[in-house]
PDB file with SEQRES, HELIX, SHEET and CRYST1 records, atoms N, CA, C and O in Angstrom:
SEQRES   1 A   69  MET LEU VAL LYS VAL ALA PRO VAL GLY GLU ARG VAL VAL          
SEQRES   2 A   69  GLU VAL ASN THR VAL ASN GLY GLU THR ILE ALA ASP VAL          
SEQRES   3 A   69  LEU ALA ILE ALA GLY VAL GLU ILE ASN GLY ARG LYS ILE          
SEQRES   4 A   69  LEU LEU ASP ASN LYS ASP ALA ASP GLU THR THR LYS ILE          
SEQRES   5 A   69  THR ARG ASP GLY SER VAL VAL VAL LEU ALA GLN LYS MET          
SEQRES   6 A   69  LYS GLY GLY ARG                                              
HELIX    1 AA1 ILE A   23  ALA A   30  1                                   8    
SHEET    1 AA1 5 VAL A  13  ASN A  16  0                                        
SHEET    2 AA1 5 LEU A   2  PRO A   7 -1                                        
SHEET    3 AA1 5 VAL A  58  ALA A  62  1                                        
SHEET    4 AA1 5 LYS A  38  LEU A  41 -1                                        
SHEET    5 AA1 5 LYS A  44  ALA A  46 -1                                        
CRYST1    1.000    1.000    1.000  90.00  90.00  90.00 P 1           1          
ATOM      1  N   MET A   1      10.144   4.169   7.042  1.00  0.00           N  
ATOM      2  CA  MET A   1       8.743   3.977   6.773  1.00  0.00           C  
ATOM      3  C   MET A   1       8.195   5.232   6.100  1.00  0.00           C  
ATOM      4  O   MET A   1       8.601   6.350   6.417  1.00  0.00           O  
ATOM      5  N   LEU A   2       7.283   5.030   5.183  1.00  0.00           N  
ATOM      6  CA  LEU A   2       6.624   6.147   4.523  1.00  0.00           C  
ATOM      7  C   LEU A   2       5.222   6.296   5.112  1.00  0.00           C  
ATOM      8  O   LEU A   2       4.445   5.342   5.127  1.00  0.00           O  
ATOM      9  N   VAL A   3       4.907   7.490   5.594  1.00  0.00           N  
ATOM     10  CA  VAL A   3       3.611   7.790   6.195  1.00  0.00           C  
ATOM     11  C   VAL A   3       3.012   8.973   5.452  1.00  0.00           C  
ATOM     12  O   VAL A   3       3.717   9.934   5.144  1.00  0.00           O  
ATOM     13  N   LYS A   4       1.717   8.913   5.162  1.00  0.00           N  
ATOM     14  CA  LYS A   4       1.032  10.033   4.522  1.00  0.00           C  
ATOM     15  C   LYS A   4       0.267  10.820   5.571  1.00  0.00           C  
ATOM     16  O   LYS A   4      -0.432  10.247   6.408  1.00  0.00           O  
ATOM     17  N   VAL A   5       0.407  12.143   5.518  1.00  0.00           N  
ATOM     18  CA  VAL A   5      -0.344  13.041   6.375  1.00  0.00           C  
ATOM     19  C   VAL A   5      -1.351  13.735   5.468  1.00  0.00           C  
ATOM     20  O   VAL A   5      -0.980  14.433   4.524  1.00  0.00           O  
ATOM     21  N   ALA A   6      -2.652  13.528   5.775  1.00  0.00           N  
ATOM     22  CA  ALA A   6      -3.706  14.004   4.887  1.00  0.00           C  
ATOM     23  C   ALA A   6      -4.717  14.873   5.631  1.00  0.00           C  
ATOM     24  O   ALA A   6      -5.778  14.389   6.025  1.00  0.00           O  
ATOM     25  N   PRO A   7      -4.398  16.150   5.824  1.00  0.00           N  
ATOM     26  CA  PRO A   7      -5.390  17.036   6.423  1.00  0.00           C  
ATOM     27  C   PRO A   7      -6.523  17.258   5.411  1.00  0.00           C  
ATOM     28  O   PRO A   7      -6.262  17.628   4.267  1.00  0.00           O  
ATOM     29  N   VAL A   8      -7.766  17.039   5.819  1.00  0.00           N  
ATOM     30  CA  VAL A   8      -8.901  17.182   4.913  1.00  0.00           C  
ATOM     31  C   VAL A   8      -8.928  18.599   4.352  1.00  0.00           C  
ATOM     32  O   VAL A   8      -8.879  19.573   5.103  1.00  0.00           O  
ATOM     33  N   GLY A   9      -9.005  18.707   3.027  1.00  0.00           N  
ATOM     34  CA  GLY A   9      -9.056  20.008   2.365  1.00  0.00           C  
ATOM     35  C   GLY A   9      -7.701  20.638   2.105  1.00  0.00           C  
ATOM     36  O   GLY A   9      -7.624  21.749   1.582  1.00  0.00           O  
ATOM     37  N   GLU A  10      -6.632  19.940   2.465  1.00  0.00           N  
ATOM     38  CA  GLU A  10      -5.276  20.448   2.240  1.00  0.00           C  
ATOM     39  C   GLU A  10      -4.476  19.411   1.451  1.00  0.00           C  
ATOM     40  O   GLU A  10      -4.971  18.322   1.161  1.00  0.00           O  
ATOM     41  N   ARG A  11      -3.265  19.753   1.116  1.00  0.00           N  
ATOM     42  CA  ARG A  11      -2.434  18.829   0.351  1.00  0.00           C  
ATOM     43  C   ARG A  11      -1.943  17.676   1.226  1.00  0.00           C  
ATOM     44  O   ARG A  11      -1.737  17.829   2.430  1.00  0.00           O  
ATOM     45  N   VAL A  12      -1.764  16.528   0.593  1.00  0.00           N  
ATOM     46  CA  VAL A  12      -1.228  15.351   1.281  1.00  0.00           C  
ATOM     47  C   VAL A  12       0.296  15.465   1.302  1.00  0.00           C  
ATOM     48  O   VAL A  12       0.919  15.801   0.295  1.00  0.00           O  
ATOM     49  N   VAL A  13       0.888  15.178   2.474  1.00  0.00           N  
ATOM     50  CA  VAL A  13       2.341  15.244   2.624  1.00  0.00           C  
ATOM     51  C   VAL A  13       2.844  13.844   2.967  1.00  0.00           C  
ATOM     52  O   VAL A  13       2.313  13.194   3.868  1.00  0.00           O  
ATOM     53  N   GLU A  14       3.863  13.380   2.252  1.00  0.00           N  
ATOM     54  CA  GLU A  14       4.492  12.092   2.570  1.00  0.00           C  
ATOM     55  C   GLU A  14       5.726  12.352   3.412  1.00  0.00           C  
ATOM     56  O   GLU A  14       6.534  13.228   3.104  1.00  0.00           O  
ATOM     57  N   VAL A  15       5.861  11.573   4.489  1.00  0.00           N  
ATOM     58  CA  VAL A  15       6.951  11.756   5.440  1.00  0.00           C  
ATOM     59  C   VAL A  15       7.692  10.436   5.607  1.00  0.00           C  
ATOM     60  O   VAL A  15       7.075   9.390   5.811  1.00  0.00           O  
ATOM     61  N   ASN A  16       9.008  10.490   5.520  1.00  0.00           N  
ATOM     62  CA  ASN A  16       9.829   9.323   5.858  1.00  0.00           C  
ATOM     63  C   ASN A  16      10.117   9.378   7.345  1.00  0.00           C  
ATOM     64  O   ASN A  16      10.602  10.389   7.853  1.00  0.00           O  
ATOM     65  N   THR A  17       9.821   8.300   8.039  1.00  0.00           N  
ATOM     66  CA  THR A  17       9.979   8.266   9.486  1.00  0.00           C  
ATOM     67  C   THR A  17      10.464   6.886   9.916  1.00  0.00           C  
ATOM     68  O   THR A  17      10.586   5.978   9.095  1.00  0.00           O  
ATOM     69  N   VAL A  18      10.735   6.739  11.193  1.00  0.00           N  
ATOM     70  CA  VAL A  18      11.154   5.439  11.707  1.00  0.00           C  
ATOM     71  C   VAL A  18      10.014   4.818  12.504  1.00  0.00           C  
ATOM     72  O   VAL A  18       9.139   5.524  13.005  1.00  0.00           O  
ATOM     73  N   ASN A  19      10.030   3.517  12.614  1.00  0.00           N  
ATOM     74  CA  ASN A  19       9.014   2.771  13.346  1.00  0.00           C  
ATOM     75  C   ASN A  19       8.939   3.261  14.791  1.00  0.00           C  
ATOM     76  O   ASN A  19       9.964   3.366  15.465  1.00  0.00           O  
ATOM     77  N   GLY A  20       7.736   3.560  15.264  1.00  0.00           N  
ATOM     78  CA  GLY A  20       7.542   3.947  16.654  1.00  0.00           C  
ATOM     79  C   GLY A  20       7.471   5.427  16.919  1.00  0.00           C  
ATOM     80  O   GLY A  20       7.222   5.831  18.055  1.00  0.00           O  
ATOM     81  N   GLU A  21       7.683   6.265  15.899  1.00  0.00           N  
ATOM     82  CA  GLU A  21       7.535   7.704  16.141  1.00  0.00           C  
ATOM     83  C   GLU A  21       6.059   8.013  16.373  1.00  0.00           C  
ATOM     84  O   GLU A  21       5.179   7.292  15.903  1.00  0.00           O  
ATOM     85  N   THR A  22       5.807   9.082  17.094  1.00  0.00           N  
ATOM     86  CA  THR A  22       4.435   9.446  17.401  1.00  0.00           C  
ATOM     87  C   THR A  22       3.819  10.293  16.286  1.00  0.00           C  
ATOM     88  O   THR A  22       4.513  10.808  15.409  1.00  0.00           O  
ATOM     89  N   ILE A  23       2.517  10.416  16.349  1.00  0.00           N  
ATOM     90  CA  ILE A  23       1.827  11.281  15.396  1.00  0.00           C  
ATOM     91  C   ILE A  23       2.332  12.713  15.533  1.00  0.00           C  
ATOM     92  O   ILE A  23       2.494  13.404  14.527  1.00  0.00           O  
ATOM     93  N   ALA A  24       2.581  13.169  16.746  1.00  0.00           N  
ATOM     94  CA  ALA A  24       3.113  14.523  16.956  1.00  0.00           C  
ATOM     95  C   ALA A  24       4.441  14.705  16.221  1.00  0.00           C  
ATOM     96  O   ALA A  24       4.677  15.748  15.612  1.00  0.00           O  
ATOM     97  N   ASP A  25       5.312  13.685  16.278  1.00  0.00           N  
ATOM     98  CA  ASP A  25       6.603  13.748  15.574  1.00  0.00           C  
ATOM     99  C   ASP A  25       6.391  13.881  14.072  1.00  0.00           C  
ATOM    100  O   ASP A  25       7.016  14.715  13.418  1.00  0.00           O  
ATOM    101  N   VAL A  26       5.508  13.053  13.538  1.00  0.00           N  
ATOM    102  CA  VAL A  26       5.261  13.033  12.095  1.00  0.00           C  
ATOM    103  C   VAL A  26       4.633  14.357  11.641  1.00  0.00           C  
ATOM    104  O   VAL A  26       4.998  14.885  10.590  1.00  0.00           O  
ATOM    105  N   LEU A  27       3.699  14.889  12.421  1.00  0.00           N  
ATOM    106  CA  LEU A  27       3.081  16.163  12.055  1.00  0.00           C  
ATOM    107  C   LEU A  27       4.104  17.296  12.069  1.00  0.00           C  
ATOM    108  O   LEU A  27       4.060  18.185  11.219  1.00  0.00           O  
ATOM    109  N   ALA A  28       5.020  17.262  13.029  1.00  0.00           N  
ATOM    110  CA  ALA A  28       6.071  18.287  13.092  1.00  0.00           C  
ATOM    111  C   ALA A  28       6.965  18.214  11.857  1.00  0.00           C  
ATOM    112  O   ALA A  28       7.309  19.242  11.274  1.00  0.00           O  
ATOM    113  N   ILE A  29       7.339  17.005  11.461  1.00  0.00           N  
ATOM    114  CA  ILE A  29       8.173  16.826  10.264  1.00  0.00           C  
ATOM    115  C   ILE A  29       7.439  17.334   9.023  1.00  0.00           C  
ATOM    116  O   ILE A  29       8.039  17.959   8.149  1.00  0.00           O  
ATOM    117  N   ALA A  30       6.124  17.058   8.955  1.00  0.00           N  
ATOM    118  CA  ALA A  30       5.322  17.455   7.795  1.00  0.00           C  
ATOM    119  C   ALA A  30       4.978  18.943   7.801  1.00  0.00           C  
ATOM    120  O   ALA A  30       4.551  19.489   6.785  1.00  0.00           O  
ATOM    121  N   GLY A  31       5.167  19.599   8.957  1.00  0.00           N  
ATOM    122  CA  GLY A  31       4.829  21.015   9.053  1.00  0.00           C  
ATOM    123  C   GLY A  31       3.327  21.254   9.106  1.00  0.00           C  
ATOM    124  O   GLY A  31       2.836  22.273   8.622  1.00  0.00           O  
ATOM    125  N   VAL A  32       2.599  20.304   9.698  1.00  0.00           N  
ATOM    126  CA  VAL A  32       1.140  20.391   9.774  1.00  0.00           C  
ATOM    127  C   VAL A  32       0.729  20.550  11.238  1.00  0.00           C  
ATOM    128  O   VAL A  32       1.238  19.849  12.113  1.00  0.00           O  
ATOM    129  N   GLU A  33      -0.194  21.476  11.494  1.00  0.00           N  
ATOM    130  CA  GLU A  33      -0.695  21.690  12.850  1.00  0.00           C  
ATOM    131  C   GLU A  33      -2.062  21.046  13.015  1.00  0.00           C  
ATOM    132  O   GLU A  33      -2.835  20.956  12.061  1.00  0.00           O  
ATOM    133  N   ILE A  34      -2.353  20.600  14.228  1.00  0.00           N  
ATOM    134  CA  ILE A  34      -3.633  19.929  14.489  1.00  0.00           C  
ATOM    135  C   ILE A  34      -4.791  20.927  14.466  1.00  0.00           C  
ATOM    136  O   ILE A  34      -5.837  20.643  13.882  1.00  0.00           O  
ATOM    137  N   ASN A  35      -4.618  22.070  15.083  1.00  0.00           N  
ATOM    138  CA  ASN A  35      -5.640  23.122  15.100  1.00  0.00           C  
ATOM    139  C   ASN A  35      -7.010  22.618  15.537  1.00  0.00           C  
ATOM    140  O   ASN A  35      -8.024  22.989  14.947  1.00  0.00           O  
ATOM    141  N   GLY A  36      -7.046  21.775  16.563  1.00  0.00           N  
ATOM    142  CA  GLY A  36      -8.311  21.309  17.112  1.00  0.00           C  
ATOM    143  C   GLY A  36      -9.026  20.250  16.293  1.00  0.00           C  
ATOM    144  O   GLY A  36     -10.165  19.895  16.599  1.00  0.00           O  
ATOM    145  N   ARG A  37      -8.377  19.744  15.262  1.00  0.00           N  
ATOM    146  CA  ARG A  37      -9.019  18.736  14.410  1.00  0.00           C  
ATOM    147  C   ARG A  37      -8.913  17.344  15.018  1.00  0.00           C  
ATOM    148  O   ARG A  37      -8.035  17.067  15.836  1.00  0.00           O  
ATOM    149  N   LYS A  38      -9.822  16.481  14.602  1.00  0.00           N  
ATOM    150  CA  LYS A  38      -9.821  15.081  15.022  1.00  0.00           C  
ATOM    151  C   LYS A  38      -8.704  14.362  14.282  1.00  0.00           C  
ATOM    152  O   LYS A  38      -8.470  14.621  13.102  1.00  0.00           O  
ATOM    153  N   ILE A  39      -8.005  13.448  14.981  1.00  0.00           N  
ATOM    154  CA  ILE A  39      -6.903  12.695  14.382  1.00  0.00           C  
ATOM    155  C   ILE A  39      -7.338  11.253  14.168  1.00  0.00           C  
ATOM    156  O   ILE A  39      -7.881  10.611  15.068  1.00  0.00           O  
ATOM    157  N   LEU A  40      -7.091  10.760  12.963  1.00  0.00           N  
ATOM    158  CA  LEU A  40      -7.326   9.353  12.644  1.00  0.00           C  
ATOM    159  C   LEU A  40      -6.030   8.759  12.113  1.00  0.00           C  
ATOM    160  O   LEU A  40      -5.340   9.378  11.303  1.00  0.00           O  
ATOM    161  N   LEU A  41      -5.707   7.562  12.570  1.00  0.00           N  
ATOM    162  CA  LEU A  41      -4.566   6.823  12.051  1.00  0.00           C  
ATOM    163  C   LEU A  41      -5.111   5.545  11.440  1.00  0.00           C  
ATOM    164  O   LEU A  41      -5.649   4.688  12.141  1.00  0.00           O  
ATOM    165  N   ASP A  42      -4.969   5.427  10.136  1.00  0.00           N  
ATOM    166  CA  ASP A  42      -5.499   4.269   9.416  1.00  0.00           C  
ATOM    167  C   ASP A  42      -6.972   4.039   9.756  1.00  0.00           C  
ATOM    168  O   ASP A  42      -7.389   2.915  10.033  1.00  0.00           O  
ATOM    169  N   ASN A  43      -7.754   5.127   9.732  1.00  0.00           N  
ATOM    170  CA  ASN A  43      -9.208   5.119   9.960  1.00  0.00           C  
ATOM    171  C   ASN A  43      -9.630   4.765  11.375  1.00  0.00           C  
ATOM    172  O   ASN A  43     -10.779   4.381  11.592  1.00  0.00           O  
ATOM    173  N   LYS A  44      -8.727   4.884  12.347  1.00  0.00           N  
ATOM    174  CA  LYS A  44      -9.054   4.641  13.755  1.00  0.00           C  
ATOM    175  C   LYS A  44      -8.700   5.887  14.556  1.00  0.00           C  
ATOM    176  O   LYS A  44      -7.716   6.567  14.264  1.00  0.00           O  
ATOM    177  N   ASP A  45      -9.526   6.182  15.586  1.00  0.00           N  
ATOM    178  CA  ASP A  45      -9.250   7.336  16.441  1.00  0.00           C  
ATOM    179  C   ASP A  45      -7.838   7.250  17.022  1.00  0.00           C  
ATOM    180  O   ASP A  45      -7.377   6.177  17.411  1.00  0.00           O  
ATOM    181  N   ALA A  46      -7.171   8.386  17.072  1.00  0.00           N  
ATOM    182  CA  ALA A  46      -5.806   8.447  17.604  1.00  0.00           C  
ATOM    183  C   ALA A  46      -5.609   9.806  18.252  1.00  0.00           C  
ATOM    184  O   ALA A  46      -6.478  10.674  18.181  1.00  0.00           O  
ATOM    185  N   ASP A  47      -4.456   9.980  18.883  1.00  0.00           N  
ATOM    186  CA  ASP A  47      -4.086  11.288  19.424  1.00  0.00           C  
ATOM    187  C   ASP A  47      -2.608  11.525  19.142  1.00  0.00           C  
ATOM    188  O   ASP A  47      -1.951  10.705  18.500  1.00  0.00           O  
ATOM    189  N   GLU A  48      -2.095  12.643  19.624  1.00  0.00           N  
ATOM    190  CA  GLU A  48      -0.710  13.025  19.328  1.00  0.00           C  
ATOM    191  C   GLU A  48       0.319  12.020  19.839  1.00  0.00           C  
ATOM    192  O   GLU A  48       1.420  11.933  19.296  1.00  0.00           O  
ATOM    193  N   THR A  49      -0.027  11.268  20.870  1.00  0.00           N  
ATOM    194  CA  THR A  49       0.937  10.337  21.466  1.00  0.00           C  
ATOM    195  C   THR A  49       0.898   8.939  20.833  1.00  0.00           C  
ATOM    196  O   THR A  49       1.711   8.081  21.177  1.00  0.00           O  
ATOM    197  N   THR A  50      -0.038   8.710  19.918  1.00  0.00           N  
ATOM    198  CA  THR A  50      -0.150   7.402  19.268  1.00  0.00           C  
ATOM    199  C   THR A  50       1.095   7.131  18.438  1.00  0.00           C  
ATOM    200  O   THR A  50       1.531   7.983  17.663  1.00  0.00           O  
ATOM    201  N   LYS A  51       1.664   5.941  18.601  1.00  0.00           N  
ATOM    202  CA  LYS A  51       2.862   5.564  17.845  1.00  0.00           C  
ATOM    203  C   LYS A  51       2.469   4.947  16.509  1.00  0.00           C  
ATOM    204  O   LYS A  51       1.488   4.211  16.404  1.00  0.00           O  
ATOM    205  N   ILE A  52       3.255   5.265  15.507  1.00  0.00           N  
ATOM    206  CA  ILE A  52       3.023   4.730  14.158  1.00  0.00           C  
ATOM    207  C   ILE A  52       3.988   3.573  13.945  1.00  0.00           C  
ATOM    208  O   ILE A  52       5.204   3.734  14.048  1.00  0.00           O  
ATOM    209  N   THR A  53       3.432   2.411  13.650  1.00  0.00           N  
ATOM    210  CA  THR A  53       4.264   1.208  13.549  1.00  0.00           C  
ATOM    211  C   THR A  53       4.123   0.483  12.216  1.00  0.00           C  
ATOM    212  O   THR A  53       4.713  -0.580  12.027  1.00  0.00           O  
ATOM    213  N   ARG A  54       3.349   1.043  11.288  1.00  0.00           N  
ATOM    214  CA  ARG A  54       3.124   0.348  10.023  1.00  0.00           C  
ATOM    215  C   ARG A  54       3.519   1.232   8.857  1.00  0.00           C  
ATOM    216  O   ARG A  54       3.092   2.383   8.766  1.00  0.00           O  
ATOM    217  N   ASP A  55       4.335   0.692   7.968  1.00  0.00           N  
ATOM    218  CA  ASP A  55       4.700   1.392   6.744  1.00  0.00           C  
ATOM    219  C   ASP A  55       3.439   1.612   5.912  1.00  0.00           C  
ATOM    220  O   ASP A  55       2.604   0.716   5.795  1.00  0.00           O  
ATOM    221  N   GLY A  56       3.306   2.790   5.342  1.00  0.00           N  
ATOM    222  CA  GLY A  56       2.150   3.093   4.511  1.00  0.00           C  
ATOM    223  C   GLY A  56       0.958   3.614   5.290  1.00  0.00           C  
ATOM    224  O   GLY A  56      -0.127   3.770   4.730  1.00  0.00           O  
ATOM    225  N   SER A  57       1.146   3.886   6.583  1.00  0.00           N  
ATOM    226  CA  SER A  57       0.046   4.417   7.392  1.00  0.00           C  
ATOM    227  C   SER A  57      -0.382   5.784   6.873  1.00  0.00           C  
ATOM    228  O   SER A  57       0.388   6.502   6.235  1.00  0.00           O  
ATOM    229  N   VAL A  58      -1.649   6.122   7.173  1.00  0.00           N  
ATOM    230  CA  VAL A  58      -2.197   7.417   6.778  1.00  0.00           C  
ATOM    231  C   VAL A  58      -2.743   8.115   8.016  1.00  0.00           C  
ATOM    232  O   VAL A  58      -3.580   7.572   8.737  1.00  0.00           O  
ATOM    233  N   VAL A  59      -2.251   9.332   8.248  1.00  0.00           N  
ATOM    234  CA  VAL A  59      -2.745  10.173   9.338  1.00  0.00           C  
ATOM    235  C   VAL A  59      -3.692  11.197   8.707  1.00  0.00           C  
ATOM    236  O   VAL A  59      -3.292  11.969   7.835  1.00  0.00           O  
ATOM    237  N   VAL A  60      -4.943  11.195   9.156  1.00  0.00           N  
ATOM    238  CA  VAL A  60      -5.945  12.125   8.637  1.00  0.00           C  
ATOM    239  C   VAL A  60      -6.319  13.105   9.747  1.00  0.00           C  
ATOM    240  O   VAL A  60      -6.517  12.714  10.897  1.00  0.00           O  
ATOM    241  N   LEU A  61      -6.411  14.377   9.386  1.00  0.00           N  
ATOM    242  CA  LEU A  61      -6.879  15.411  10.301  1.00  0.00           C  
ATOM    243  C   LEU A  61      -8.179  15.955   9.722  1.00  0.00           C  
ATOM    244  O   LEU A  61      -8.196  16.478   8.607  1.00  0.00           O  
ATOM    245  N   ALA A  62      -9.268  15.832  10.481  1.00  0.00           N  
ATOM    246  CA  ALA A  62     -10.584  16.267  10.003  1.00  0.00           C  
ATOM    247  C   ALA A  62     -11.239  17.161  11.036  1.00  0.00           C  
ATOM    248  O   ALA A  62     -11.010  17.015  12.237  1.00  0.00           O  
ATOM    249  N   GLN A  63     -12.057  18.087  10.560  1.00  0.00           N  
ATOM    250  CA  GLN A  63     -12.808  18.947  11.468  1.00  0.00           C  
ATOM    251  C   GLN A  63     -13.734  18.090  12.310  1.00  0.00           C  
ATOM    252  O   GLN A  63     -14.344  17.142  11.818  1.00  0.00           O  
ATOM    253  N   LYS A  64     -13.830  18.436  13.586  1.00  0.00           N  
ATOM    254  CA  LYS A  64     -14.737  17.711  14.485  1.00  0.00           C  
ATOM    255  C   LYS A  64     -16.174  18.081  14.124  1.00  0.00           C  
ATOM    256  O   LYS A  64     -16.489  19.239  13.850  1.00  0.00           O  
ATOM    257  N   MET A  65     -17.028  17.072  14.133  1.00  0.00           N  
ATOM    258  CA  MET A  65     -18.437  17.274  13.823  1.00  0.00           C  
ATOM    259  C   MET A  65     -19.171  17.705  15.090  1.00  0.00           C  
ATOM    260  O   MET A  65     -18.892  17.207  16.181  1.00  0.00           O  
ATOM    261  N   LYS A  66     -20.099  18.622  14.936  1.00  0.00           N  
ATOM    262  CA  LYS A  66     -20.911  19.075  16.067  1.00  0.00           C  
ATOM    263  C   LYS A  66     -22.309  18.488  15.893  1.00  0.00           C  
ATOM    264  O   LYS A  66     -22.892  18.528  14.810  1.00  0.00           O  
ATOM    265  N   GLY A  67     -22.831  17.942  16.992  1.00  0.00           N  
ATOM    266  CA  GLY A  67     -24.169  17.375  16.953  1.00  0.00           C  
ATOM    267  C   GLY A  67     -25.222  18.403  17.336  1.00  0.00           C  
ATOM    268  O   GLY A  67     -24.891  19.513  17.753  1.00  0.00           O  
ATOM    269  N   GLY A  68     -26.478  18.037  17.196  1.00  0.00           N  
ATOM    270  CA  GLY A  68     -27.567  18.924  17.578  1.00  0.00           C  
ATOM    271  C   GLY A  68     -27.969  19.860  16.477  1.00  0.00           C  
ATOM    272  O   GLY A  68     -27.572  19.709  15.321  1.00  0.00           O  
ATOM    273  N   ARG A  69     -28.763  20.827  16.857  1.00  0.00           N  
ATOM    274  CA  ARG A  69     -29.268  21.774  15.856  1.00  0.00           C  
ATOM    275  C   ARG A  69     -28.590  23.092  15.951  1.00  0.00           C  
ATOM    276  O   ARG A  69     -28.899  24.002  15.181  1.00  0.00           O  
TER     277      ARG A  69                                                      
END                                                                             
């Protein structure tokens, strides 16, 4: 399966992986660290333990938004 890792503001990395690997596995292969960022898998909230089961999935890492003033 081909998965894209897209940290906001950084280069997109394509990773070949097998069905069922976790986001943590894919990030390790891509050499990308979470660094406290929010994780999205195909535009849905996810975490490091979320399994990737769809070819062409996109993992996005974005800075967490802070509310208030």
